[in-house]
N, C-alpha and C positions, 0 to 999 in steps of 0.2 A: 316477609323475610326480614332478617336482621343484617344490616349492611356490614356490621363488624364481622359477622360469620362468613359472609360472602367474600369480603376482602381477604380474610384468613385463608380461604381455600386457595386463592391465587398466590397469596404471599408465601404459602408453604409449597408452591409448585404443583398444586393440584389442577384438575380440569374442571372448568365451570360448566354446569349443565345449561341446556337451552333455556330453562325456566329462570335460572339465576341471571343469565345474560339479559334476557328480556326484562326482568324486573329491574335490574341495575339501570338499563337505558330509560325505562319508563319513570323510575324514581328520580333520575337525574333531571329529566325534562319537566317533571311535575314539581320540582323543588322539594321533594319529600326527603331528600338527603342533602347534606351540606357540601359546599365546594371542597372543603378539606377532605371529606370522605370520598368524593369523586376523584380527587387528585391522588389519594392513597391507592385506590383501585387502579387508576391509570399507571401509577408507578409500579404496582405489582405486575400488571400486564407487560409493562416495558421491560422489567428485569427478568421475569420468568417466561415471557413469551405466550403466544396463543398458537394452538395447532390449527390445521386447515379448517376443521369443523367449527372450532370456537370463533375463528376469524370470520367465517361465512355467517355464522349466527349473529355475531356482533354487527356485521354489515347490514344484514336484513333487519335487525331490530332498529338500527339507526335509520335505515331507509324508511321504516314505518313510523318514525317518530315525528314526521311532518307531512306536508302536502305531497300528493302524488298526482301530477297532471295526467289526465286520460287522453292519450293521443289517438285513440281509435277512430275519431272522426276524420283524421287525415288519412286518405287512401295510400296504400303502398307500404313498403318496409321503411321504417324510420331508422336512420343511422345517426348516432352521436359521435363526437370526436373530443378527446381530451388530451392535453399535453401536460406533462409534469413541469414544464416551464424551463426557460433558459433565456439568456441574453440575446435579444434580437429575434425571438420566436414569434413570428406573425403568420404562421401557416394556416390558421383558421380562416384568415381573410383571403387566402389564395386557393387553398385546397378545397374548402367546402363549396365555394361557387363552382369549381370544376366538377365536383361530384354531383352537385345539383343539376348542372347543365347536362349531365349524362343520365338523368332520371332518378337519382337517389333523393329521398326526402330527408332534409336536414333541419331538425327542430332543436336548436341548441341554446342552452342557457349558459352564460359565462359570468365570471366575476370581475371585480375591480382588483387591481394589483396592489401588492404591498412589497416594496423593494425597489429594484433598479429602474423599472419603467412601469407604466400602467398595465392592467390586464386587457383582454380583448374588448371589454366594454368601454374602457378608457380610450382605447384606440378609435373605436367607432364613434365615441363622443366628440372626436376631433372633426368629424364630418358635420358641417352646419345643418341643423334641423333633425338629425338622426335621433329617433326616440328609442331608447334602450329599455324603458319601462313600459311594456305593453300589458294590457289585460290578457288573461289566458285566452279568451276567444279571439282577440286581435292577433295574438301570437299565432294561434292555429290558422287564422284566416290568411295571414301572410304566407305561411308554409303551403297552404292549399293552393294559393294563387301563383306563387313563384317557385315553390319547391325548397325554399330556404328562408330561415329567420334566425337571427342571433340577437338575444335579448339579455337583460340583466337577470341574474338569479333572484328569485323571491326569498324573503327572509325566512320563510317557513319550510323550505326544502331541507329535509334531513336535519330537523331542529337540534337533535342531540349533538350533531357534529360541531355546531357553533359553540356549544358549551364545552365539549371535550377539547376542541382545538385551542380555545382561549386559555384553558388550564394547562394543556400540554406545552403551550408556548412559553409559559412562565415557570414551569416545573422541570424543564430539561427532559421532556419525554416525547419530543417530536420525532427523533430518529429511530422509529420502530417500524419495520416493514408491515407487520400485521395492523398497527394503528394507522399508518399512512394509507394502506390498502383499503381499510374500512372507511376512512375519511373520504377518499376519492370515489370509491365504488358505491357507497351509500347514496351520494348525490347523483351519480350517473344512473343508478338503478331507479331512484325515485323519479327521475325525469321521464321514464317510461319508453325510451326508444327500444326497438327490437334488436339492434346490434350496436356495438360500441367499438370504435377504433381508439386505442391508447397509444400515444406517442411518448415513450419513456426516454427522456433525455439522459445521456450519460457523458460526463466529462467535466472539466473544470468550470465551465460556464453554466452548469446545471446543478440541480439539487443532489443528484446521484453522481458521485465521482468515479465509482468503481464498477466495472462491467459485471462482475459477479453479483454485486448488490442490486444493480439495475435488473439483472436477469431474475433474481429472487422476487423483486417487486413485480415484474412483468408476469411471472408465473403465478404469484399469489393472486393478482387481480384477475387474470384470465380464469383461474380456478374458481374464484368467487362468482364470476359471470356464468360459468358452467353450472354451478350449484343453483343459480337463480334462473336457469333456463334461457340465458341470453347468449347470442353469438358475440364473442369478444376476441379481438386480435390485438396484440401489443407489438409495436415496432420499436426496437431499441435503436435510437439514433444518436450519432456523435454530436457532442456539444463541447468540444475542447476550445473552440473560439466562437465568437458571436455568429449567429446564423444570418446569412446575407450580409449586407453592408450597413443597414440602417438600425439604429437603436434609439428609441424615443417614439412617442405616440403618433404624431402627425407624420414624422419621417417614415415610420413603419407602414402606415396606410399608403403613403405614396409608393413605397417599394412594392407592396402587395399589388397595387394597380399596375406597376411596371412589369411585375411577373405575369399578370394576366394579359398584358399587351405583348408578351413575348420578349421583353427587354430586361428581365430581372437577372440578378446574379445566378451563377450556375448552381450553387448549393441549394438555395431556397427554391429554385425552380424544380430541381430534381426531386427534392423532398415533397414539394407540393403535389407533383404529378404522381409520385409513389403513394402518398397518403390518400389522395383522391381515388387512385386506382383501387386501393384496398376497400375504401368506402363504397365504391361502385360494385365491387365484388360482393361485399357484405349485403348490399341492397338487392342482390341477385339480378343485377343488370348486366353482369359479365360472368363468364364461366370460370374465370381464373383471375388472380391478381395481375398477371401479365396482360391479359386482355383488357382489364380495367385500366391499367396504366396507358395502354395504347389509346383507349377511348378518351382518357383525360388529356393526353398529349394532343389529340385531334381537337378537343374542345378548347385547348389553349391556342392552338394554331389558327383555328377559324374564328376566334373571338367570342365563342359562346360563353366561356367562363367569365369574361369581362362583362358581357351583357347580363349574366345572372347576378353578378355583384351589383350592377346598376339597378336591376329590378328590385333586389332586396333593399337597397338604400332608399329608393323611391317609395317602396311599399311601407317603409318605416319613417317616412316624413323627411328623409335626408335629401340633399341636393344631388341628383344623379350626375350633374355636370362635373362633379369631383372626379369621375372616371375619365373625363375628357381632358381636363386641365386642373389637376390637383393643386398646383401652386397658386393659381388664381382663386380657387374656391377656399382652400384652407390657409393660405398665406405661409409666410416663413418667419422665423425668429428675427428679432430686431438686430441681434449681433451674431457674428460668426467669426471664427478664427481657425487657421490651419495649424496643425501640429506637424512639424517637418522632421525629416530623418537627418541624423547627425553623423552617419557612417554608411559606407557601401556594404552590400552583402545581400542576404535574403531574409525575409521575415520567417523566422523559425517558430515563433509562438506569439500569440496575442492572448494575454491573460484576460479571459472573459469577465471574471469577477471585477478586475480593475476597470475595464471598459464600462461595466455596469455601474460601478461606483462613480465613475466620471460622469456618466449620464445622469445619475441621481443628483450629483453635485451641481449639474447644469440646471436642474429643476424638473427633470422628467419623471422622477419616482417619488415614492412616499416612504418616510420613516415611521409614520403613524397613519392609521387608516383614515383619520380626518384631515390629513395634510392636503392642501390644494396643490395640484401639480401643474406645471407649465406644459401644455400639450404640444407646443412647438419646439421645446428644448430637446436636445439629444445629440447624437454623433453619427456621422457618415464615415465609414471606414473606406479609405481610398486604396489601401493595400490589405491583402489577406495573406494567410500563411502560404508560403511557397513563392510569393512574388519577389522578383529582384528589385532592389532599391538602391538609390544613389543619394549622396549628400544633397539636401535641399528638396528631395521629393516630399510631397504631402502624404503623410501616413493616415491622417484622418482630419475631418473638419468638425469642430464643435459649434453647436448652436444654442443660444440662450437669449432670454429677454432681459437679463440682468448681467451687467459687465463684471461685477464681482464674482458671481457664480461662474461666469464664462472662464475667468482666469483660473479659478480653482479647478474647474473641470479639465482645462487644458493641461495643467500640471499633472493631474492624475492620469489622464489619457496617455501622455507621453511615456509614462513608466510601464504601460501595458505591453509595449512592443519589444520583442527580443530579436535583435538582428545578428546574424552569424554569417561566416564566410561561405558555408555550403548550404545548398537547398535541402530542406527536410524531405523525408519520404512522404508520399501521399497516402492518406488513410481513408478507408471507406466511410461513407456518410451513414449508411444503414448497416448496423452491426449485427442485428439478429431480428427474426420475426417469430413471435411466440403465439401459438393458438391454444384453444381449450378443447379441441377435438369436436367442436360443434359445427365446423365448416368443412 
């Protein structure tokens, strides 16, 4: 095929054939076509869009562009979980052990973060000894023995996505629902789980700010799952403020452990139980989401979720004592400072992006993928939206190993809190649940 002719089809608003899409993806990964030609096609897709069939075909072609682990040696229904991400989102560390404790098989590959804090792999790297890079057979063996494993994603999963995303990032073509959906779902489908739970974050502290756009993304991804023969559910969850109280890698691991001990913040606990409940249902260990939630709540109450996290950590070389005394095992940052309230009233808003920037300023995040992050840096929110405050109350505490970074982070964090005379209305945490008709 001639790449110029294929680009022209989409440039002029036409529909790409299955063969054209497959060839474009193959030619991109084999370096048969140049980056500027790939970028031109991505821009044409961005401007003129892709219909449901084109989006599904692009996703499948991207899925098939790299390795596809065969999970068939692991008995039972394998359930994966993906979050579109947000400030303070550490639900993988609490929800997945709860699901595994109730019989779901969780074989999960996660990435490192770029932005406000690290990704799930960075968080787990804060646990001394924890090995995130296992061989395929080692990965499978941990799942067979414990029911759960979280490892770093291999470089060859959905190889085309790495090429496309790098070019989208520098050509202003990131914000496209078809391209975002294909990027996420190509990796999830390549990993081979039988069912997928998608946590689509919506709000200021998330990638998607608008509920309608979040709904479109959720529906597009669940439809791709249906076309691929997978059970997929998307939960649209609120992210107008950071989730939980902890932002930063070590701090978020500590909070996830507190959730599994039954002492976590209300919002992250509620979401973890709900996500775990849906994963249990998708694994056919419960007859409904409600029953799955009840099972997850019981696993939280009786400590089985915490024991499952401990088993996973020990199975991957980490120190299981972290679940008993996380401060002693992971340590704390060298410096900390409180940000205090300067007026009476109620917290009406916490700008999640600002808290994220403050956390990154403290050293918890990356501006470039090769940046070294401070695993112990971050922020603990002492007040959340709706809380009453008085002059002198601590709004948050900032942690860092560098005093200069600490000062900058404190200045940024202070500007995140909006204090007003009246308390705000309470908003729901779970905004909608989207299915693809396969459950």
